[in-house]
C-alpha positions, 0 to 999 in steps of 0.5 A: 517859162519864167519864175514860177513865183512871177508866172502870170500863164498864157491865159491871163487875159480870160475873164476868170477867178484868178488870172495871176499870181505872184508870190505876194499878189493876186490879179483877178478881173474886176467884176464891176469894172467900167471898161473891158479889161479892168483888173485888180493886183491885190496884195496876199497880206492886208494892206490899206495901200501900196505904200504900206507893204514892205519895201521888200516887195517893190521889185515884184510889184513893178514887175507884176504891173508892167506885165499885166499892163502889157498883156492888156494893152496887147489884148485890148489894143488900148492904152493902159491907165494904172491906178490905186484905190488904196488909203488916201494917207490922211489922218483924222487929225487932218481930217478934223482941221480942214473941215 
């Protein structure tokens, strides 16, 4: 057992609607993932990217990503790649200048 706010559960690798949950994040399977084991870590509060989240939850997201990656690597016996598919951080002004 661990902190119940950070419990991924023993069945976290099963393809269920909600695989895990912390205080600020959900872990769900990506139904349209290119490879088996592709998971999404989603914030509970709206955000365009991890960079847009409050820095007070940095430790939580780091813990979660590390543990999710360990589970996926073990279950699929594969190297895990972690990537964010959030906002690029570009403003409309900078896009106009580059056009």
